[in-house]
Backbone as numpy.savetxt, mean C-alpha at the origin, in Angstrom:
# Nx Ny Nz CAx CAy CAz Cx Cy Cz
-8.05 3.96 -8.69 -7.03 4.23 -9.68 -6.38 2.92 -10.08
-6.26 2.67 -11.35 -5.56 1.50 -11.86 -4.23 1.94 -12.43
-3.19 1.24 -12.06 -1.85 1.59 -12.51 -1.52 0.89 -13.82
-1.11 1.65 -14.79 -0.65 1.03 -16.03 0.87 0.93 -16.05
1.51 1.71 -15.21 2.96 1.61 -15.04 3.26 1.90 -13.57
4.36 1.40 -13.09 4.69 1.55 -11.67 5.91 2.42 -11.49
5.89 3.23 -10.45 7.05 4.01 -10.07 7.40 3.63 -8.63
8.20 2.61 -8.48 8.57 2.10 -7.16 9.81 2.79 -6.61
10.30 3.83 -7.26 11.58 4.41 -6.88 11.60 4.96 -5.45
10.46 5.32 -4.89 10.45 5.89 -3.55 10.08 4.92 -2.45
9.98 3.62 -2.77 9.60 2.66 -1.74 10.77 2.42 -0.81
10.52 2.43 0.48 11.56 2.19 1.48 11.74 0.69 1.63
12.96 0.24 1.79 13.20 -1.19 1.87 13.27 -1.79 0.48
13.16 -3.09 0.41 13.37 -3.76 -0.87 12.09 -4.07 -1.63
10.94 -4.06 -0.96 9.71 -4.42 -1.67 8.49 -4.07 -0.84
7.35 -4.39 -1.39 6.09 -4.30 -0.66 5.70 -5.73 -0.28
4.95 -5.89 0.78 4.53 -7.21 1.23 3.06 -7.42 0.93
2.69 -8.66 0.67 1.30 -9.06 0.54 1.02 -10.02 1.68
0.07 -9.66 2.53 -0.29 -10.48 3.69 -1.62 -11.16 3.42
-1.70 -12.46 3.67 -2.92 -13.23 3.49 -3.46 -13.59 4.86
-4.75 -13.32 5.09 -5.42 -13.64 6.34 -5.67 -15.15 6.36
-5.01 -15.89 7.25 -5.15 -17.34 7.28 -6.56 -17.78 7.65
-7.28 -16.99 8.43 -8.65 -17.33 8.79 -9.62 -17.09 7.63
-9.26 -16.19 6.74 -10.09 -15.86 5.58 -9.16 -15.61 4.39
-8.71 -16.68 3.72 -7.69 -16.56 2.67 -8.05 -15.64 1.51
-9.31 -15.31 1.35 -9.66 -14.38 0.27 -9.37 -12.93 0.66
-8.97 -12.72 1.90 -8.65 -11.37 2.39 -7.14 -11.18 2.37
-6.68 -10.18 1.64 -5.25 -9.87 1.57 -5.02 -8.40 1.85
-3.81 -8.10 2.26 -3.40 -6.72 2.48 -2.08 -6.49 1.77
-1.98 -5.36 1.10 -0.71 -4.93 0.53 -0.12 -3.95 1.53
1.13 -4.18 1.92 1.79 -3.33 2.89 3.07 -2.79 2.26
3.19 -1.46 2.25 4.40 -0.84 1.70 4.77 0.35 2.56
6.04 0.67 2.56 6.54 1.84 3.29 7.28 2.71 2.29
6.96 3.99 2.30 7.50 4.93 1.32 8.48 5.88 1.96
9.46 6.32 1.18 10.50 7.23 1.66 9.90 8.54 2.15
8.90 9.04 1.43 8.23 10.27 1.82 6.91 10.38 1.05
6.13 11.38 1.37 4.83 11.54 0.73 4.95 11.81 -0.77
5.99 12.53 -1.17 6.18 12.81 -2.60 6.37 11.52 -3.39
7.11 10.56 -2.83 7.30 9.27 -3.50 5.99 8.51 -3.60
5.20 8.56 -2.55 3.89 7.89 -2.56 2.97 8.52 -3.59
2.97 9.83 -3.68 2.15 10.53 -4.68 2.61 10.16 -6.09
3.91 10.03 -6.29 4.43 9.62 -7.59 3.91 8.24 -7.98
3.75 7.38 -7.01 3.26 6.02 -7.26 1.73 5.97 -7.40
1.03 6.52 -6.42 -0.42 6.31 -6.31 -1.27 7.50 -6.72
-0.66 8.66 -6.93 -1.41 9.84 -7.33 -1.84 10.69 -6.14
-2.37 11.85 -6.45 -2.76 12.82 -5.42 -3.84 12.29 -4.47
-4.67 11.37 -4.92 -5.76 10.86 -4.09 -5.38 9.61 -3.31
-4.10 9.41 -3.02 -3.64 8.19 -2.37 -4.31 7.95 -1.01
-4.73 9.01 -0.35 -5.36 8.85 0.97 -6.77 8.25 0.89
-7.44 8.42 -0.24 -8.85 8.04 -0.33 -9.17 7.03 -1.43
-8.29 6.87 -2.41 -8.57 5.99 -3.54 -7.61 4.80 -3.56
-8.12 3.58 -3.36 -7.24 2.41 -3.45 -6.63 2.31 -4.85
-5.41 1.83 -4.91 -4.70 1.65 -6.16 -4.74 0.16 -6.50
-5.09 -0.16 -7.73 -5.09 -1.55 -8.17 -4.18 -1.69 -9.39
-3.76 -2.90 -9.64 -2.91 -3.20 -10.77 -3.78 -3.56 -11.98
-3.24 -3.47 -13.18 -4.02 -3.83 -14.36 -4.57 -5.26 -14.22
-5.82 -5.45 -14.60 -6.51 -6.74 -14.57 -6.75 -7.30 -13.18
-6.40 -6.58 -12.13 -6.59 -7.06 -10.77 -8.05 -6.96 -10.33
-8.79 -6.04 -10.91 -10.18 -5.81 -10.52 -11.01 -7.08 -10.49
-10.77 -7.98 -11.42 -11.59 -9.19 -11.49 -11.40 -10.10 -10.29
-10.34 -9.93 -9.52 -10.08 -10.76 -8.36 -10.55 -10.12 -7.04
-10.94 -8.86 -7.09 -11.22 -8.10 -5.87 -12.70 -8.06 -5.53
-12.97 -8.12 -4.24 -14.33 -7.93 -3.74 -14.53 -6.45 -3.47
-15.75 -6.04 -3.51 -16.10 -4.66 -3.20 -16.79 -4.62 -1.86
-16.73 -3.56 -1.13 -15.91 -2.38 -1.39 -14.45 -2.63 -0.96
-13.53 -1.99 -1.63 -12.14 -2.05 -1.23 -11.95 -1.16 0.00
-11.18 -1.61 0.96 -10.92 -0.83 2.17 -9.50 -0.27 2.08
-9.33 0.93 2.52 -8.04 1.61 2.46 -7.74 2.16 3.84
-6.58 1.79 4.39 -6.15 2.30 5.69 -4.68 2.67 5.61
-4.30 3.67 6.39 -2.93 4.14 6.41 -2.43 4.13 7.84
-1.15 3.84 8.00 -0.53 3.79 9.32 0.79 4.53 9.28
1.19 5.06 10.42 2.52 5.66 10.55 3.50 4.59 10.98
4.72 4.68 10.50 5.76 3.76 10.97 6.13 4.16 12.41
6.83 3.28 13.11 7.27 3.59 14.46 8.06 4.89 14.50
8.94 5.08 13.53 9.78 6.28 13.49 8.92 7.53 13.30
7.92 7.46 12.42 7.05 8.61 12.18 6.20 8.93 13.40
5.80 7.89 14.12 4.94 8.07 15.28 5.73 8.45 16.53
7.07 8.42 16.44 7.90 8.75 17.58 8.03 7.60 18.57
7.72 6.39 18.12 7.79 5.21 18.97 9.18 4.58 18.81
9.80 4.16 19.90 11.10 3.50 19.77 10.97 2.26 18.88
11.99 2.03 18.04 11.92 0.90 17.11 12.53 -0.37 17.67
13.17 -0.30 18.83 13.73 -1.53 19.43 12.59 -2.27 20.11
12.63 -3.58 20.01 11.55 -4.40 20.59 12.11 -5.35 21.60
């Protein structure tokens, strides 16, 4: 899915992060936390679990296949958040 407009209203915190793998700089990860599943669906669509979302014109920079993984936050997983 390519986004032509963004709906960031349900993102938790102030932004999404982009992580660059220092051992392989061409490998990046977008990390975001959403208020709830409805907010995520508003942003990425019903197929958010299986279809990576890209930004307009981003395709030319991406290698195939795109990998998509999801994680639970500590709070969702029932893990204490103090470290």
